[in-house]
C-alpha positions as YAML, in Angstrom:
chain: A
units: angstrom
residues:
- id: 1
  name: MET
  ca: [-21.85, -45.62, 10.71]
- id: 2
  name: SER
  ca: [-23.19, -46.76, 7.36]
- id: 3
  name: GLU
  ca: [-26.14, -44.42, 7.70]
- id: 4
  name: ASN
  ca: [-23.71, -41.47, 7.44]
- id: 5
  name: LEU
  ca: [-22.26, -42.58, 4.12]
- id: 6
  name: PRO
  ca: [-23.25, -40.59, 1.03]
- id: 7
  name: GLU
  ca: [-24.67, -43.76, -0.58]
- id: 8
  name: ALA
  ca: [-27.33, -43.95, 2.12]
- id: 9
  name: HIS
  ca: [-28.62, -40.53, 1.10]
- id: 10
  name: GLY
  ca: [-29.38, -41.23, -2.52]
- id: 11
  name: ALA
  ca: [-26.02, -40.28, -4.09]
- id: 12
  name: SER
  ca: [-25.78, -41.77, -7.56]
- id: 13
  name: HIS
  ca: [-22.11, -41.10, -8.37]
- id: 14
  name: GLY
  ca: [-23.18, -39.46, -11.60]
- id: 15
  name: THR
  ca: [-25.14, -42.43, -12.98]
- id: 16
  name: ASP
  ca: [-28.11, -40.18, -13.73]
- id: 17
  name: VAL
  ca: [-26.20, -38.17, -16.32]
- id: 18
  name: VAL
  ca: [-28.33, -37.93, -19.43]
- id: 19
  name: SER
  ca: [-26.89, -39.76, -22.42]
- id: 20
  name: HIS
  ca: [-26.96, -38.07, -25.83]
- id: 21
  name: ASP
  ca: [-26.13, -39.29, -29.28]
- id: 22
  name: ASP
  ca: [-24.51, -35.95, -30.02]
- id: 23
  name: PRO
  ca: [-21.01, -36.05, -28.41]
- id: 24
  name: PHE
  ca: [-21.00, -32.23, -28.20]
- id: 25
  name: ALA
  ca: [-24.37, -31.91, -26.48]
- id: 26
  name: ASP
  ca: [-24.58, -30.39, -23.00]
- id: 27
  name: PRO
  ca: [-24.28, -33.38, -20.65]
- id: 28
  name: GLY
  ca: [-25.98, -31.52, -17.80]
- id: 29
  name: LEU
  ca: [-24.95, -31.68, -14.19]
- id: 30
  name: PRO
  ca: [-24.45, -34.91, -12.27]
- id: 31
  name: ALA
  ca: [-26.65, -35.52, -9.27]
- id: 32
  name: HIS
  ca: [-25.44, -33.74, -6.16]
- id: 33
  name: GLU
  ca: [-23.44, -35.92, -3.81]
- id: 34
  name: PRO
  ca: [-23.56, -34.83, -0.15]
- id: 35
  name: ARG
  ca: [-20.33, -34.59, 1.83]
- id: 36
  name: ARG
  ca: [-19.81, -36.31, 5.16]
- id: 37
  name: THR
  ca: [-19.91, -32.92, 6.92]
- id: 38
  name: ASP
  ca: [-23.32, -32.26, 5.35]
- id: 39
  name: ILE
  ca: [-24.89, -35.28, 7.03]
- id: 40
  name: ASP
  ca: [-22.76, -35.86, 10.10]
- id: 41
  name: GLU
  ca: [-22.72, -33.02, 12.64]
- id: 42
  name: ARG
  ca: [-19.74, -34.54, 14.44]
- id: 43
  name: ALA
  ca: [-17.74, -34.43, 11.22]
- id: 44
  name: ALA
  ca: [-18.81, -30.82, 10.71]
- id: 45
  name: LYS
  ca: [-17.69, -29.90, 14.23]
- id: 46
  name: ARG
  ca: [-14.39, -31.68, 13.65]
- id: 47
  name: ALA
  ca: [-13.86, -29.73, 10.42]
- id: 48
  name: GLU
  ca: [-14.72, -26.52, 12.23]
- id: 49
  name: ARG
  ca: [-12.08, -27.22, 14.86]
- id: 50
  name: GLN
  ca: [-9.51, -28.02, 12.15]
- id: 51
  name: VAL
  ca: [-10.18, -24.73, 10.37]
- id: 52
  name: SER
  ca: [-10.00, -22.81, 13.64]
- id: 53
  name: LEU
  ca: [-6.73, -24.58, 14.51]
- id: 54
  name: LEU
  ca: [-5.19, -23.43, 11.23]
- id: 55
  name: PHE
  ca: [-6.21, -19.84, 11.95]
- id: 56
  name: VAL
  ca: [-4.81, -20.07, 15.48]
- id: 57
  name: VAL
  ca: [-1.51, -21.42, 14.13]
- id: 58
  name: SER
  ca: [-1.45, -18.44, 11.76]
- id: 59
  name: MET
  ca: [-1.83, -16.07, 14.70]
- id: 60
  name: LEU
  ca: [0.94, -17.82, 16.64]
- id: 61
  name: ALA
  ca: [3.22, -17.68, 13.57]
- id: 62
  name: THR
  ca: [2.63, -13.92, 13.25]
- id: 63
  name: ILE
  ca: [3.50, -13.46, 16.91]
- id: 64
  name: GLY
  ca: [6.59, -15.58, 16.28]
- id: 65
  name: PHE
  ca: [7.50, -13.32, 13.35]
- id: 66
  name: ILE
  ca: [7.38, -10.22, 15.55]
- id: 67
  name: ALA
  ca: [9.27, -11.96, 18.37]
- id: 68
  name: SER
  ca: [11.97, -13.15, 15.94]
- id: 69
  name: TYR
  ca: [12.40, -9.66, 14.51]
- id: 70
  name: ALA
  ca: [12.79, -8.18, 17.99]
- id: 71
  name: SER
  ca: [15.04, -10.82, 19.54]
- id: 72
  name: ILE
  ca: [17.32, -12.39, 16.89]
- id: 73
  name: ASP
  ca: [20.59, -10.67, 16.04]
- id: 74
  name: ALA
  ca: [20.72, -9.72, 12.35]
- id: 75
  name: LYS
  ca: [24.34, -10.96, 12.15]
- id: 76
  name: LYS
  ca: [23.70, -14.39, 13.65]
- id: 77
  name: LEU
  ca: [24.21, -17.40, 11.34]
- id: 78
  name: VAL
  ca: [22.79, -20.91, 11.78]
- id: 79
  name: TYR
  ca: [23.35, -24.16, 9.92]
- id: 80
  name: ILE
  ca: [20.19, -25.44, 8.20]
- id: 81
  name: PHE
  ca: [20.43, -28.69, 6.23]
- id: 82
  name: PRO
  ca: [20.60, -28.68, 3.21]
- id: 83
  name: LEU
  ca: [20.87, -24.89, 2.89]
- id: 84
  name: GLY
  ca: [24.09, -24.58, 4.88]
- id: 85
  name: LYS
  ca: [24.80, -21.47, 6.91]
- id: 86
  name: VAL
  ca: [22.04, -18.90, 6.60]
- id: 87
  name: SER
  ca: [20.96, -15.78, 8.46]
- id: 88
  name: ALA
  ca: [19.02, -16.88, 11.53]
- id: 89
  name: LEU
  ca: [16.87, -13.76, 11.35]
- id: 90
  name: ASN
  ca: [15.99, -14.16, 7.67]
- id: 91
  name: PHE
  ca: [15.22, -17.86, 8.13]
- id: 92
  name: ALA
  ca: [12.99, -17.22, 11.14]
- id: 93
  name: LEU
  ca: [11.15, -14.35, 9.45]
- id: 94
  name: GLY
  ca: [10.61, -16.34, 6.26]
- id: 95
  name: MET
  ca: [9.37, -19.45, 8.04]
- id: 96
  name: THR
  ca: [7.01, -17.68, 10.44]
- id: 97
  name: LEU
  ca: [5.52, -15.39, 7.79]
- id: 98
  name: GLY
  ca: [5.19, -18.31, 5.37]
- id: 99
  name: VAL
  ca: [3.39, -20.42, 7.97]
- id: 100
  name: ALA
  ca: [1.10, -17.50, 8.88]
- id: 101
  name: LEU
  ca: [0.02, -16.92, 5.28]
- id: 102
  name: PHE
  ca: [-0.19, -20.63, 4.43]
- id: 103
  name: CYS
  ca: [-2.43, -21.41, 7.40]
- id: 104
  name: ILE
  ca: [-4.84, -18.62, 6.49]
- id: 105
  name: GLY
  ca: [-5.07, -19.94, 2.94]
- id: 106
  name: ALA
  ca: [-5.30, -23.59, 3.99]
- id: 107
  name: GLY
  ca: [-7.93, -22.76, 6.58]
- id: 108
  name: ALA
  ca: [-10.03, -20.85, 4.04]
- id: 109
  name: VAL
  ca: [-9.78, -23.71, 1.52]
- id: 110
  name: HIS
  ca: [-10.64, -26.36, 4.11]
- id: 111
  name: TRP
  ca: [-13.57, -24.26, 5.29]
- id: 112
  name: ALA
  ca: [-14.89, -23.89, 1.74]
- id: 113
  name: ARG
  ca: [-14.48, -27.58, 0.89]
- id: 114
  name: THR
  ca: [-16.04, -28.99, 4.04]
- id: 115
  name: LEU
  ca: [-18.47, -26.51, 5.54]
- id: 116
  name: MET
  ca: [-19.60, -23.98, 2.95]
- id: 117
  name: SER
  ca: [-22.43, -24.84, 0.56]
- id: 118
  name: ASP
  ca: [-21.27, -26.84, -2.47]
- id: 119
  name: HIS
  ca: [-24.49, -27.04, -4.50]
- id: 120
  name: GLU
  ca: [-23.81, -26.63, -8.22]
- id: 121
  name: LEU
  ca: [-25.69, -23.74, -9.82]
- id: 122
  name: PRO
  ca: [-25.67, -23.17, -13.59]
- id: 123
  name: ALA
  ca: [-25.15, -19.56, -14.68]
- id: 124
  name: GLU
  ca: [-26.28, -18.42, -18.10]
- id: 125
  name: ARG
  ca: [-24.09, -16.08, -20.13]
- id: 126
  name: HIS
  ca: [-25.26, -12.49, -19.95]
- id: 127
  name: PRO
  ca: [-24.12, -9.06, -21.14]
- id: 128
  name: ILE
  ca: [-21.29, -7.42, -19.19]
- id: 129
  name: GLU
  ca: [-23.47, -4.51, -18.15]
- id: 130
  name: ALA
  ca: [-25.82, -5.51, -15.37]
- id: 131
  name: ASP
  ca: [-29.39, -4.26, -15.10]
- id: 132
  name: ASP
  ca: [-31.23, -3.58, -11.84]
- id: 133
  name: ASP
  ca: [-32.57, -7.11, -11.62]
- id: 134
  name: VAL
  ca: [-29.08, -8.57, -11.91]
- id: 135
  name: ARG
  ca: [-27.71, -6.20, -9.28]
- id: 136
  name: ASN
  ca: [-30.48, -7.12, -6.88]
- id: 137
  name: ASP
  ca: [-29.85, -10.79, -7.63]
- id: 138
  name: VAL
  ca: [-26.14, -10.39, -6.89]
- id: 139
  name: ILE
  ca: [-26.89, -8.74, -3.56]
- id: 140
  name: GLU
  ca: [-29.34, -11.50, -2.72]
- id: 141
  name: GLN
  ca: [-26.79, -14.15, -3.68]
- id: 142
  name: PHE
  ca: [-24.18, -12.46, -1.48]
- id: 143
  name: LYS
  ca: [-26.53, -12.56, 1.48]
- id: 144
  name: THR
  ca: [-27.38, -16.17, 0.76]
- id: 145
  name: GLY
  ca: [-23.71, -17.09, 0.43]
- id: 146
  name: ALA
  ca: [-22.90, -15.35, 3.71]
- id: 147
  name: ALA
  ca: [-25.65, -17.30, 5.42]
- id: 148
  name: GLU
  ca: [-24.65, -20.63, 3.87]
- id: 149
  name: SER
  ca: [-20.98, -20.11, 4.74]
- id: 150
  name: GLY
  ca: [-21.85, -20.29, 8.40]
- id: 151
  name: PHE
  ca: [-19.73, -17.21, 9.08]
- id: 152
  name: GLY
  ca: [-22.24, -15.87, 11.56]
- id: 153
  name: ARG
  ca: [-23.21, -19.23, 13.03]
- id: 154
  name: ARG
  ca: [-19.76, -20.79, 13.40]
- id: 155
  name: LYS
  ca: [-18.30, -18.32, 15.89]
- id: 156
  name: MET
  ca: [-15.07, -20.27, 16.45]
- id: 157
  name: ILE
  ca: [-14.11, -20.04, 12.79]
- id: 158
  name: ARG
  ca: [-15.24, -16.43, 12.54]
- id: 159
  name: ASN
  ca: [-13.28, -15.26, 15.58]
- id: 160
  name: THR
  ca: [-10.07, -17.13, 14.71]
- id: 161
  name: LEU
  ca: [-10.24, -15.92, 11.09]
- id: 162
  name: ILE
  ca: [-10.65, -12.32, 12.23]
- id: 163
  name: GLY
  ca: [-7.77, -12.75, 14.67]
- id: 164
  name: SER
  ca: [-5.40, -14.24, 12.10]
- id: 165
  name: MET
  ca: [-6.30, -11.65, 9.43]
- id: 166
  name: ALA
  ca: [-5.84, -8.83, 11.95]
- id: 167
  name: LEU
  ca: [-2.42, -10.05, 13.09]
- id: 168
  name: VAL
  ca: [-0.82, -10.84, 9.71]
- id: 169
  name: PRO
  ca: [-0.60, -7.16, 8.58]
- id: 170
  name: LEU
  ca: [1.46, -6.47, 11.71]
- id: 171
  name: SER
  ca: [4.31, -8.32, 10.00]
- id: 172
  name: GLY
  ca: [4.48, -5.61, 7.36]
- id: 173
  name: VAL
  ca: [4.18, -2.85, 9.96]
- id: 174
  name: VAL
  ca: [7.10, -4.30, 11.94]
- id: 175
  name: LEU
  ca: [9.26, -4.44, 8.79]
- id: 176
  name: LEU
  ca: [8.84, -0.66, 8.35]
- id: 177
  name: ARG
  ca: [11.41, -0.35, 11.14]
- id: 178
  name: ASP
  ca: [14.00, -1.60, 8.64]
- id: 179
  name: LEU
  ca: [13.64, 1.53, 6.55]
- id: 180
  name: GLY
  ca: [16.54, 2.87, 8.56]
- id: 181
  name: PRO
  ca: [17.46, 4.29, 11.96]
- id: 182
  name: LEU
  ca: [15.15, 6.92, 13.39]
- id: 183
  name: PRO
  ca: [16.39, 10.38, 12.37]
- id: 184
  name: GLU
  ca: [15.76, 11.93, 15.82]
- id: 185
  name: LYS
  ca: [17.50, 15.33, 15.65]
- id: 186
  name: LYS
  ca: [20.32, 14.22, 13.35]
- id: 187
  name: LEU
  ca: [19.00, 16.22, 10.40]
- id: 188
  name: ALA
  ca: [18.57, 19.39, 12.43]
- id: 189
  name: HIS
  ca: [22.19, 19.62, 13.63]
- id: 190
  name: THR
  ca: [25.68, 19.20, 12.20]
- id: 191
  name: GLY
  ca: [29.15, 18.61, 13.60]
- id: 192
  name: TRP
  ca: [29.40, 22.36, 14.23]
- id: 193
  name: ASP
  ca: [26.83, 21.90, 17.00]
- id: 194
  name: LYS
  ca: [29.66, 20.96, 19.36]
- id: 195
  name: ALA
  ca: [31.10, 24.49, 19.08]
- id: 196
  name: GLU
  ca: [30.53, 26.94, 21.93]
- id: 197
  name: PRO
  ca: [31.65, 30.53, 22.53]
- id: 198
  name: THR
  ca: [34.01, 29.25, 25.23]
- id: 199
  name: LYS
  ca: [35.08, 26.23, 23.18]
- id: 200
  name: PRO
  ca: [34.99, 27.16, 19.47]
- id: 201
  name: ILE
  ca: [35.88, 24.85, 16.58]
- id: 202
  name: ARG
  ca: [38.48, 25.92, 14.04]
- id: 203
  name: LEU
  ca: [37.79, 25.91, 10.30]
- id: 204
  name: VAL
  ca: [40.16, 23.58, 8.44]
- id: 205
  name: ASN
  ca: [40.95, 23.82, 4.73]
- id: 206
  name: MET
  ca: [39.67, 20.64, 3.07]
- id: 207
  name: ASN
  ca: [42.54, 20.60, 0.55]
- id: 208
  name: THR
  ca: [45.48, 21.27, 2.86]
- id: 209
  name: ASP
  ca: [43.93, 19.96, 6.11]
- id: 210
  name: THR
  ca: [45.27, 22.99, 7.99]
- id: 211
  name: ALA
  ca: [43.53, 25.60, 10.11]
- id: 212
  name: MET
  ca: [42.90, 28.90, 8.35]
- id: 213
  name: LYS
  ca: [43.39, 32.53, 9.22]
- id: 214
  name: PRO
  ca: [41.55, 35.49, 7.63]
- id: 215
  name: GLU
  ca: [44.56, 36.36, 5.47]
- id: 216
  name: ASP
  ca: [44.36, 32.88, 3.89]
- id: 217
  name: ILE
  ca: [41.02, 33.77, 2.28]
- id: 218
  name: ILE
  ca: [41.61, 35.89, -0.82]
- id: 219
  name: GLN
  ca: [38.85, 38.21, -1.98]
- id: 220
  name: GLY
  ca: [37.01, 36.66, -4.93]
- id: 221
  name: SER
  ca: [38.14, 33.12, -4.14]
- id: 222
  name: LEU
  ca: [36.11, 30.09, -3.06]
- id: 223
  name: THR
  ca: [37.54, 27.88, -0.30]
- id: 224
  name: PHE
  ca: [36.09, 24.68, 1.11]
- id: 225
  name: ALA
  ca: [36.35, 23.95, 4.84]
- id: 226
  name: LYS
  ca: [35.44, 21.36, 7.46]
- id: 227
  name: PRO
  ca: [35.47, 21.23, 11.28]
- id: 228
  name: GLU
  ca: [38.79, 20.62, 12.99]
- id: 229
  name: GLY
  ca: [39.04, 17.01, 14.15]
- id: 230
  name: LEU
  ca: [36.96, 15.52, 11.33]
- id: 231
  name: GLU
  ca: [39.35, 13.05, 9.70]
- id: 232
  name: GLU
  ca: [38.84, 11.33, 6.35]
- id: 233
  name: SER
  ca: [39.83, 8.04, 7.97]
- id: 234
  name: ALA
  ca: [36.82, 8.19, 10.30]
- id: 235
  name: GLU
  ca: [34.19, 5.50, 9.68]
- id: 236
  name: ASP
  ca: [31.37, 8.05, 9.44]
- id: 237
  name: PHE
  ca: [33.36, 10.70, 7.55]
- id: 238
  name: GLN
  ca: [31.09, 10.69, 4.49]
- id: 239
  name: GLN
  ca: [27.98, 11.09, 6.61]
- id: 240
  name: GLN
  ca: [29.51, 13.92, 8.61]
- id: 241
  name: ILE
  ca: [31.02, 15.86, 5.73]
- id: 242
  name: ALA
  ca: [27.66, 15.68, 3.93]
- id: 243
  name: LYS
  ca: [26.37, 18.06, 6.61]
- id: 244
  name: ASP
  ca: [29.49, 19.86, 7.86]
- id: 245
  name: ALA
  ca: [31.04, 20.99, 4.56]
- id: 246
  name: LEU
  ca: [31.50, 24.75, 4.23]
- id: 247
  name: MET
  ca: [32.36, 27.12, 1.43]
- id: 248
  name: LEU
  ca: [34.14, 30.32, 2.37]
- id: 249
  name: ILE
  ca: [34.14, 33.44, 0.26]
- id: 250
  name: ARG
  ca: [35.52, 36.90, 0.89]
- id: 251
  name: ILE
  ca: [33.51, 39.89, -0.30]
- id: 252
  name: ALA
  ca: [34.20, 43.55, 0.26]
- id: 253
  name: PRO
  ca: [32.04, 44.48, 3.27]
- id: 254
  name: GLU
  ca: [30.36, 47.31, 1.35]
- id: 255
  name: ASP
  ca: [29.22, 44.78, -1.31]
- id: 256
  name: ILE
  ca: [27.38, 42.58, 1.21]
- id: 257
  name: LYS
  ca: [23.71, 43.48, 0.84]
- id: 258
  name: ASP
  ca: [22.28, 41.60, 3.81]
- id: 259
  name: ALA
  ca: [23.17, 43.11, 7.19]
- id: 260
  name: GLU
  ca: [22.49, 39.91, 9.15]
- id: 261
  name: SER
  ca: [24.77, 37.97, 6.80]
- id: 262
  name: ARG
  ca: [27.50, 40.61, 7.25]
- id: 263
  name: ASP
  ca: [27.26, 40.32, 11.04]
- id: 264
  name: LYS
  ca: [27.67, 36.51, 10.89]
- id: 265
  name: GLY
  ca: [30.85, 36.89, 8.87]
- id: 266
  name: PHE
  ca: [34.27, 38.23, 9.77]
- id: 267
  name: GLU
  ca: [35.86, 41.11, 7.82]
- id: 268
  name: GLY
  ca: [33.84, 40.18, 4.73]
- id: 269
  name: ILE
  ca: [34.51, 36.43, 5.04]
- id: 270
  name: LEU
  ca: [31.23, 34.51, 4.85]
- id: 271
  name: ALA
  ca: [30.79, 30.81, 5.64]
- id: 272
  name: TYR
  ca: [27.86, 29.06, 3.95]
- id: 273
  name: SER
  ca: [26.81, 25.42, 3.85]
- id: 274
  name: LYS
  ca: [28.19, 23.70, 0.77]
- id: 275
  name: ILE
  ca: [25.09, 21.48, 0.53]
- id: 276
  name: CYS
  ca: [22.44, 22.60, -1.94]
- id: 277
  name: THR
  ca: [18.98, 23.03, -0.44]
- id: 278
  name: HIS
  ca: [17.33, 21.32, -3.42]
- id: 279
  name: VAL
  ca: [18.45, 17.67, -3.26]
- id: 280
  name: GLY
  ca: [21.72, 17.94, -1.35]
- id: 281
  name: CYS
  ca: [24.33, 18.17, -4.12]
- id: 282
  name: PRO
  ca: [27.67, 19.80, -3.24]
- id: 283
  name: ILE
  ca: [27.93, 23.34, -4.61]
- id: 284
  name: SER
  ca: [31.23, 23.96, -6.35]
- id: 285
  name: LEU
  ca: [30.84, 26.79, -8.89]
- id: 286
  name: TYR
  ca: [31.33, 30.45, -7.93]
- id: 287
  name: GLU
  ca: [31.20, 33.59, -10.06]
- id: 288
  name: GLN
  ca: [33.27, 36.22, -8.27]
- id: 289
  name: GLN
  ca: [31.94, 39.23, -10.19]
- id: 290
  name: THR
  ca: [28.31, 38.61, -9.27]
- id: 291
  name: HIS
  ca: [28.98, 36.63, -6.07]
- id: 292
  name: HIS
  ca: [26.66, 33.90, -7.33]
- id: 293
  name: ALA
  ca: [27.14, 30.24, -6.40]
- id: 294
  name: LEU
  ca: [25.78, 27.63, -8.81]
- id: 295
  name: CYS
  ca: [24.81, 24.04, -8.01]
- id: 296
  name: PRO
  ca: [25.98, 21.87, -10.94]
- id: 297
  name: CYS
  ca: [23.20, 19.31, -10.49]
- id: 298
  name: HIS
  ca: [20.08, 21.33, -11.29]
- id: 299
  name: GLN
  ca: [21.45, 24.86, -11.69]
- id: 300
  name: SER
  ca: [20.05, 26.35, -8.48]
- id: 301
  name: THR
  ca: [21.76, 29.73, -8.11]
- id: 302
  name: PHE
  ca: [22.36, 31.55, -4.82]
- id: 303
  name: ASP
  ca: [23.38, 35.19, -4.27]
- id: 304
  name: LEU
  ca: [26.04, 34.89, -1.56]
- id: 305
  name: ALA
  ca: [26.19, 38.68, -1.15]
- id: 306
  name: ASP
  ca: [22.51, 38.71, -0.22]
- id: 307
  name: GLY
  ca: [22.24, 35.98, 2.43]
- id: 308
  name: ALA
  ca: [22.59, 33.18, -0.18]
- id: 309
  name: ARG
  ca: [19.11, 33.98, -1.45]
- id: 310
  name: VAL
  ca: [17.82, 31.70, -4.24]
- id: 311
  name: ILE
  ca: [17.67, 33.68, -7.47]
- id: 312
  name: PHE
  ca: [17.21, 30.79, -9.91]
- id: 313
  name: GLY
  ca: [16.45, 27.08, -9.95]
- id: 314
  name: PRO
  ca: [14.44, 24.58, -7.90]
- id: 315
  name: ALA
  ca: [16.06, 25.11, -4.48]
- id: 316
  name: GLY
  ca: [13.46, 25.91, -1.85]
- id: 317
  name: HIS
  ca: [15.36, 28.14, 0.59]
- id: 318
  name: PRO
  ca: [18.69, 29.99, 1.01]
- id: 319
  name: LEU
  ca: [21.90, 28.29, 2.04]
- id: 320
  name: PRO
  ca: [22.34, 28.26, 5.85]
- id: 321
  name: GLN
  ca: [25.14, 30.49, 7.09]
- id: 322
  name: LEU
  ca: [27.58, 29.68, 9.90]
- id: 323
  name: LYS
  ca: [28.60, 32.47, 12.26]
- id: 324
  name: ILE
  ca: [32.39, 32.77, 12.39]
- id: 325
  name: THR
  ca: [35.02, 34.82, 14.19]
- id: 326
  name: THR
  ca: [38.67, 34.35, 15.22]
- id: 327
  name: ASP
  ca: [40.24, 32.88, 18.35]
- id: 328
  name: GLU
  ca: [43.11, 34.30, 20.40]
- id: 329
  name: GLU
  ca: [45.63, 32.86, 17.93]
- id: 330
  name: GLY
  ca: [43.91, 34.48, 14.95]
- id: 331
  name: PHE
  ca: [42.43, 31.32, 13.41]
- id: 332
  name: LEU
  ca: [38.93, 31.33, 11.96]
- id: 333
  name: VAL
  ca: [36.50, 29.53, 14.29]
- id: 334
  name: ALA
  ca: [32.81, 28.77, 14.62]
- id: 335
  name: THR
  ca: [31.09, 29.39, 17.96]
- id: 336
  name: GLY
  ca: [27.91, 27.42, 17.26]
- id: 337
  name: ASP
  ca: [25.88, 25.48, 14.74]
- id: 338
  name: PHE
  ca: [23.91, 26.74, 11.76]
- id: 339
  name: ASP
  ca: [20.72, 28.59, 12.68]
- id: 340
  name: GLU
  ca: [18.69, 26.20, 10.52]
- id: 341
  name: PRO
  ca: [19.12, 22.64, 9.16]
- id: 342
  name: VAL
  ca: [21.36, 22.24, 6.14]
- id: 343
  name: GLY
  ca: [20.43, 20.50, 2.90]
- id: 344
  name: PRO
  ca: [17.05, 19.77, 1.35]
- id: 345
  name: SER
  ca: [13.69, 20.25, 3.02]
- id: 346
  name: TYR
  ca: [12.01, 17.46, 4.96]
- id: 347
  name: TRP
  ca: [8.70, 17.08, 6.79]
- id: 348
  name: GLU
  ca: [9.96, 17.93, 10.27]
- id: 349
  name: ARG
  ca: [12.14, 20.85, 9.15]
- id: 350
  name: PRO
  ca: [11.38, 23.73, 11.53]
- id: 351
  name: ARG
  ca: [11.44, 26.30, 8.72]
...
């Protein structure tokens, strides 16, 4: 085996360095010392397998990351010495992603140190701007470096590197699922969607928590309402009221400009969504002389006598209106959902 040692191939361990009397003179480069993988093909093959193994481990760790995300309960705790009790999911995700990234880096470093060319080349200082000759030289050096790296010749390393680099980004794609639950049709419908002509839902005063009759709504007043059965003690009350909240106003029928809006109301009582169509703030200001509702957040102004049309501000569309009537006992009820989604616009909004 002595014939494979660097000393047998003329390595001088730097003894040929030129000596100068000037301690600040350029000492030059020491003589090149070949590595074992440069002179022993078996060592080169062994290094190639080691690099490929690191890339394969990276791929397996990425698969483990995805499997952990899909199978481990987010609430499960495990005892890890010396950390104590930690989230099993977080620990598994951190370990697998860390191993995947580490093995790619370690494999690349091991590849560069054992198999890529390590000949020292001096580079003279040059201006930042490159001329055509320099550009051509850079391209030529890139081609030479690609050839010397063995990327095309060492197929095992190439294929495992491509596989590990292709799988690692999947970790980030999988984590996108944690942005929140899929919206499905939740944004398109509200709690009023449960109402039907044969099974209407009563309008309940949000302040008194009692069902309302037409005579309870005074002309010129602004009343806030919610669906009957929606209790403040409910776990999802805030999420529901953010879509279900209504504001009721009573306008003289002859002052209602929009015929469709008049038909959706009852004896001049109109029920509009309380949620501003700009960024979802609750509307709470009403000017009874002009029948204008003002959002206090960004001053979007809606004409409630004209189908809640936007007359000022950044809101993108009118407030949705809920069709109302009365039941056999004379209470105000809704017989269906809003005709369009409430609140701000979003990509999938039908209109």
